[in-house]
C-alpha atoms as a printed R data frame, in Angstrom:
    type eleno elety resid chain resno       x       y       z
1   ATOM     1    CA   UNK     A     1 -40.909 -20.398   1.643
2   ATOM     2    CA   UNK     A     2 -38.643 -20.634  -1.500
3   ATOM     3    CA   UNK     A     3 -35.370 -21.130  -1.048
4   ATOM     4    CA   UNK     A     4 -32.982 -19.989  -3.904
5   ATOM     5    CA   UNK     A     5 -29.420 -20.121  -4.199
6   ATOM     6    CA   UNK     A     6 -27.442 -17.555  -5.593
7   ATOM     7    CA   UNK     A     7 -24.454 -19.751  -6.481
8   ATOM     8    CA   UNK     A     8 -24.056 -23.486  -7.053
9   ATOM     9    CA   UNK     A     9 -21.308 -24.912  -4.436
10  ATOM    10    CA   UNK     A    10 -19.356 -25.466  -7.532
11  ATOM    11    CA   UNK     A    11 -18.608 -21.843  -8.448
12  ATOM    12    CA   UNK     A    12 -18.212 -21.834  -5.042
13  ATOM    13    CA   UNK     A    13 -14.982 -24.237  -5.241
14  ATOM    14    CA   UNK     A    14 -13.849 -23.213  -8.272
15  ATOM    15    CA   UNK     A    15 -13.452 -19.508  -6.547
16  ATOM    16    CA   UNK     A    16 -11.381 -21.259  -3.874
17  ATOM    17    CA   UNK     A    17  -8.323 -22.401  -6.092
18  ATOM    18    CA   UNK     A    18  -8.623 -19.942  -8.727
19  ATOM    19    CA   UNK     A    19  -5.541 -17.685  -8.696
20  ATOM    20    CA   UNK     A    20  -1.634 -18.022  -9.845
21  ATOM    21    CA   UNK     A    21  -0.077 -20.984  -8.380
22  ATOM    22    CA   UNK     A    22   2.150 -18.834  -6.154
23  ATOM    23    CA   UNK     A    23  -0.809 -17.574  -4.160
24  ATOM    24    CA   UNK     A    24  -1.910 -21.241  -3.995
25  ATOM    25    CA   UNK     A    25   1.130 -22.961  -2.704
26  ATOM    26    CA   UNK     A    26   1.769 -20.074  -0.484
27  ATOM    27    CA   UNK     A    27  -1.984 -20.919   1.012
28  ATOM    28    CA   UNK     A    28  -1.287 -24.471   1.205
29  ATOM    29    CA   UNK     A    29   2.622 -24.020   2.569
30  ATOM    30    CA   UNK     A    30   0.534 -21.873   5.609
31  ATOM    31    CA   UNK     A    31  -1.234 -24.613   6.219
32  ATOM    32    CA   UNK     A    32   1.478 -27.226   6.151
33  ATOM    33    CA   UNK     A    33   3.101 -25.278   8.366
34  ATOM    34    CA   UNK     A    34   0.706 -23.406  10.851
35  ATOM    35    CA   UNK     A    35  -2.337 -25.497  10.586
36  ATOM    36    CA   UNK     A    36  -4.215 -22.341   9.277
37  ATOM    37    CA   UNK     A    37  -4.407 -21.104   5.309
38  ATOM    38    CA   UNK     A    38  -3.542 -17.183   4.799
39  ATOM    39    CA   UNK     A    39  -6.896 -15.869   5.871
40  ATOM    40    CA   UNK     A    40  -7.767 -12.840   8.345
41  ATOM    41    CA   UNK     A    41  -8.063 -13.811  11.839
42  ATOM    42    CA   UNK     A    42 -11.298 -15.868  12.239
43  ATOM    43    CA   UNK     A    43 -11.684 -15.098  15.785
44  ATOM    44    CA   UNK     A    44 -11.746 -11.499  14.936
45  ATOM    45    CA   UNK     A    45 -14.210 -12.190  12.559
46  ATOM    46    CA   UNK     A    46 -16.585 -14.496  14.683
47  ATOM    47    CA   UNK     A    47 -16.204 -11.347  17.255
48  ATOM    48    CA   UNK     A    48 -17.403  -8.364  14.829
49  ATOM    49    CA   UNK     A    49 -20.287 -10.317  13.179
50  ATOM    50    CA   UNK     A    50 -21.099 -10.924  17.090
51  ATOM    51    CA   UNK     A    51 -21.056  -7.500  17.665
52  ATOM    52    CA   UNK     A    52 -22.510  -6.122  14.937
53  ATOM    53    CA   UNK     A    53 -19.476  -4.627  13.847
54  ATOM    54    CA   UNK     A    54 -19.926  -4.123  10.400
55  ATOM    55    CA   UNK     A    55 -16.245  -1.797  10.032
56  ATOM    56    CA   UNK     A    56 -14.350  -4.027  11.811
57  ATOM    57    CA   UNK     A    57 -15.480  -6.527   9.177
58  ATOM    58    CA   UNK     A    58 -14.635  -4.158   6.386
59  ATOM    59    CA   UNK     A    59 -11.233  -3.898   7.880
60  ATOM    60    CA   UNK     A    60 -10.777  -7.632   8.042
61  ATOM    61    CA   UNK     A    61 -11.904  -8.024   4.609
62  ATOM    62    CA   UNK     A    62  -9.241  -5.364   3.180
63  ATOM    63    CA   UNK     A    63  -6.736  -7.971   4.737
64  ATOM    64    CA   UNK     A    64  -7.239 -10.403   2.674
65  ATOM    65    CA   UNK     A    65  -6.329  -8.479  -0.240
66  ATOM    66    CA   UNK     A    66  -3.066  -8.913  -0.241
67  ATOM    67    CA   UNK     A    67  -2.630 -12.334   1.369
68  ATOM    68    CA   UNK     A    68  -4.071 -13.755  -1.760
69  ATOM    69    CA   UNK     A    69  -5.253 -11.081  -4.498
70  ATOM    70    CA   UNK     A    70  -6.975 -13.300  -7.024
71  ATOM    71    CA   UNK     A    71  -8.632 -15.517  -4.320
72  ATOM    72    CA   UNK     A    72 -10.020 -12.586  -2.691
73  ATOM    73    CA   UNK     A    73 -11.155 -11.322  -6.365
74  ATOM    74    CA   UNK     A    74 -12.674 -14.095  -7.143
75  ATOM    75    CA   UNK     A    75 -13.885 -15.379  -3.393
76  ATOM    76    CA   UNK     A    76 -15.218 -12.027  -3.044
77  ATOM    77    CA   UNK     A    77 -15.749  -9.518  -5.399
78  ATOM    78    CA   UNK     A    78 -16.398 -11.642  -8.969
79  ATOM    79    CA   UNK     A    79 -19.057 -13.391  -6.749
80  ATOM    80    CA   UNK     A    80 -20.892 -10.775  -5.088
81  ATOM    81    CA   UNK     A    81 -21.159  -8.916  -8.430
82  ATOM    82    CA   UNK     A    82 -22.788 -11.757  -9.640
83  ATOM    83    CA   UNK     A    83 -24.842 -12.322  -6.551
84  ATOM    84    CA   UNK     A    84 -25.894  -8.352  -7.006
85  ATOM    85    CA   UNK     A    85 -27.618  -9.590 -10.503
86  ATOM    86    CA   UNK     A    86 -29.505 -12.128  -8.954
87  ATOM    87    CA   UNK     A    87 -30.776 -10.477  -5.928
88  ATOM    88    CA   UNK     A    88 -31.918  -7.866  -8.586
89  ATOM    89    CA   UNK     A    89 -34.081 -10.879 -10.535
90  ATOM    90    CA   UNK     A    90 -35.696 -12.343  -7.442
91  ATOM    91    CA   UNK     A    91 -36.120  -8.904  -6.189
92  ATOM    92    CA   UNK     A    92 -38.215  -7.782  -8.754
93  ATOM    93    CA   UNK     A    93 -40.623 -10.222  -8.328
94  ATOM    94    CA   UNK     A    94 -41.594  -8.382  -4.984
95  ATOM    95    CA   UNK     A    95 -41.634 -11.058  -2.635
96  ATOM    96    CA   UNK     A    96 -39.767 -10.527   0.365
97  ATOM    97    CA   UNK     A    97 -36.320 -11.517   0.383
98  ATOM    98    CA   UNK     A    98 -33.405 -12.831   2.710
99  ATOM    99    CA   UNK     A    99 -30.137 -12.854   1.589
100 ATOM   100    CA   UNK     A   100 -27.489 -15.495   3.527
101 ATOM   101    CA   UNK     A   101 -24.025 -14.719   2.902
102 ATOM   102    CA   UNK     A   102 -20.504 -14.694   4.986
103 ATOM   103    CA   UNK     A   103 -20.088 -11.626   7.228
104 ATOM   104    CA   UNK     A   104 -16.975 -10.955   4.950
105 ATOM   105    CA   UNK     A   105 -19.262 -10.261   1.737
106 ATOM   106    CA   UNK     A   106 -21.553  -7.517   3.605
107 ATOM   107    CA   UNK     A   107 -18.824  -5.518   5.030
108 ATOM   108    CA   UNK     A   108 -16.415  -2.699   2.821
109 ATOM   109    CA   UNK     A   109 -16.646  -0.433   0.802
110 ATOM   110    CA   UNK     A   110 -16.891  -2.830  -1.800
111 ATOM   111    CA   UNK     A   111 -18.356  -5.726  -0.271
112 ATOM   112    CA   UNK     A   112 -22.361  -6.491  -1.274
113 ATOM   113    CA   UNK     A   113 -24.240  -3.955   0.835
114 ATOM   114    CA   UNK     A   114 -22.654  -0.764  -1.262
115 ATOM   115    CA   UNK     A   115 -23.074  -2.896  -4.421
116 ATOM   116    CA   UNK     A   116 -26.598  -3.453  -3.362
117 ATOM   117    CA   UNK     A   117 -26.701   0.750  -2.586
118 ATOM   118    CA   UNK     A   118 -25.316   0.915  -5.934
119 ATOM   119    CA   UNK     A   119 -27.600  -0.620  -7.302
120 ATOM   120    CA   UNK     A   120 -30.209   1.180  -5.496
121 ATOM   121    CA   UNK     A   121 -31.325  -0.489  -3.379
122 ATOM   122    CA   UNK     A   122 -32.013   1.021  -0.301
123 ATOM   123    CA   UNK     A   123 -29.807  -0.160   2.732
124 ATOM   124    CA   UNK     A   124 -30.497   0.054   6.157
125 ATOM   125    CA   UNK     A   125 -29.079  -0.565   9.844
126 ATOM   126    CA   UNK     A   126 -31.658  -2.204  11.791
127 ATOM   127    CA   UNK     A   127 -29.532  -1.843  14.878
128 ATOM   128    CA   UNK     A   128 -28.476  -6.020  15.405
129 ATOM   129    CA   UNK     A   129 -27.190  -4.480  18.694
């Protein structure tokens, strides 16, 4: 099967450092002081993912916005908006398609699943538990 990428690593890296300097400095200071970047709790993300709990993932996703609003917009919403357009093009080929991305991209009212639903895709829960 063909492997198609929704973005380049350069675009992903650029999204990581986008934003006002105060957001970037706060993130780096958090890492310097505590050894962690300002993110939602990775253990909770992994637990929710393992349990197939999209509601919990959506809540964790929502925790990102106040920490670094510009980064959250760049890393999540803006990237996913671009992905939807690429996914629409890929799906138009008629081939069976699998989309792989980080768990937080799929969850939430503004996540990839919601955006694909708004774009006309049928979203079904396949009961991963």
